[in-house]
C-alpha positions in Angstrom: -65.9 119.3 -48.1 -63.6 117.3 -46.1 -63.8 119.8 -43.1 -67.6 119.8 -43.1 -67.6 116.0 -43.1 -65.0 115.8 -40.1 -67.3 118.7 -38.3 -70.4 116.8 -38.9 -68.7 113.5 -37.5 -67.3 115.3 -34.6 -70.9 117.0 -33.8 -72.6 113.8 -34.2 -70.3 111.7 -31.9 -70.3 114.6 -29.2 -74.3 114.5 -29.3 -74.5 110.7 -29.2 -72.1 110.5 -26.1 -74.5 112.8 -24.3 -77.6 111.0 -25.3 -76.5 107.5 -24.8 -74.1 107.9 -21.9 -75.7 106.1 -19.1 -74.0 107.8 -16.0 -75.4 111.1 -17.0 -78.9 110.3 -16.1 -78.0 108.7 -13.1 -77.4 112.0 -11.4 -81.0 112.6 -11.2 -81.5 109.7 -8.9 -80.9 111.3 -5.5 -82.7 110.7 -2.3 -85.1 113.1 -0.7 -84.0 114.5 2.7 -85.5 117.2 5.1 -86.5 120.1 3.1 -84.3 119.0 0.0 -81.2 119.9 1.7 -78.0 117.8 2.7 -74.8 119.4 4.0 -75.7 122.6 2.2 -76.5 121.0 -1.0 -80.0 121.1 -2.6 -81.3 117.5 -3.1 -83.9 117.1 -6.0 -86.9 114.7 -5.7 -85.9 111.0 -6.6 -87.2 109.6 -10.0 -87.6 106.3 -8.2 -90.3 107.4 -5.8 -94.2 106.9 -6.0 -94.5 110.5 -5.8 -92.4 111.2 -8.8 -94.3 108.7 -10.7 -97.6 110.5 -10.2 -96.3 113.4 -12.6 -97.4 112.6 -15.9 -96.0 115.6 -18.0 -92.4 117.1 -18.4 -93.8 120.5 -17.0 -95.1 118.8 -13.8 -91.7 117.1 -13.3 -89.8 120.3 -14.0 -92.0 122.1 -11.5 -91.3 119.5 -8.8 -87.6 120.1 -9.3 -87.9 124.0 -8.5 -86.2 125.1 -5.5 -88.5 126.8 -3.1 -87.8 130.5 -3.1 -87.1 130.4 0.9 -84.5 127.9 0.3 -82.9 129.8 -2.8 -82.7 132.9 -0.7 -80.5 131.1 1.9 -78.1 129.5 -0.6 -74.6 130.6 -1.1 -73.3 131.2 -4.7 -71.5 127.9 -4.4 -74.5 126.2 -3.5 -76.5 127.7 -6.2 -73.9 126.7 -8.8 -73.9 123.0 -7.3 -77.7 123.0 -7.5 -77.6 124.1 -11.3 -74.9 121.3 -11.9 -77.2 118.8 -10.2 -80.4 119.7 -11.9 -82.0 116.5 -13.1 -82.8 117.9 -16.4 -79.5 119.6 -17.2 -78.3 117.2 -19.7 -81.8 117.5 -21.7 -81.4 121.4 -21.8 -77.9 121.1 -23.2 -78.6 118.2 -25.5 -81.7 120.3 -27.0 -79.4 123.3 -27.4 -76.6 121.4 -28.8 -79.0 119.5 -31.1 -80.3 122.7 -32.6 -76.9 123.9 -33.3 -75.7 120.6 -34.8 -79.0 120.5 -37.0 -78.4 123.9 -38.3 -74.7 123.2 -39.0 -75.9 119.8 -40.8 -78.3 121.9 -43.0 -76.0 124.8 -43.9 -73.1 122.6 -44.9 -75.0 120.4 -47.1 -75.1 121.8 -50.7 -78.2 120.0 -51.9 -80.0 121.3 -48.8 -78.6 125.0 -49.2 -79.5 124.8 -52.9 -83.2 124.8 -52.0 -83.3 127.4 -49.4 -83.9 131.0 -49.8 -81.6 133.6 -48.4 -84.1 134.5 -45.7 -84.2 130.6 -44.8 -80.5 130.5 -44.6 -80.5 133.2 -42.0 -83.4 131.6 -40.0 -81.3 128.4 -39.8 -78.2 130.2 -39.0 -79.8 132.0 -36.3 -80.3 128.6 -34.4 -76.5 127.9 -34.2 -73.5 129.5 -32.7 -71.1 127.1 -34.6 -71.9 128.3 -38.2 -69.4 130.8 -39.5 -71.0 134.2 -40.2 -68.5 134.7 -43.3 -69.9 131.3 -44.7 -73.5 132.2 -44.1 -72.7 135.5 -46.0 -71.4 133.6 -48.8 -74.4 131.4 -49.1 -76.5 134.5 -49.1 -74.6 136.3 -51.6 -75.0 133.5 -54.1 -78.8 133.5 -53.8 
């Protein structure tokens, strides 16, 4: 039980760091330059521009950050890796993925929650996480 609490605390602290850390979202505030390129690096639209504020949905904002095909075809591997690293919504993707993992871990390591789950529900929740020990999931299912 102590291991579970330590794991829960660690995951929670990890997620809170990424959600609340102010400098992580600052990376997205870059300036537009000609064709979105500067010294071989793709420059994403700035969040501080009137053009950006016209986008009202997440889908529109993500679409605005798509690198045009002709620019992608000219980029080197290093430039592509840097573009992925600089992607304004990278933290959101990471947090969403990590959050699914963490929620699955939280659910499966809480005895009072697991007691109310069917074997099928345990398998479904476990499929959301790469952090849940497969042997532990098998033990839960065997007890059902």
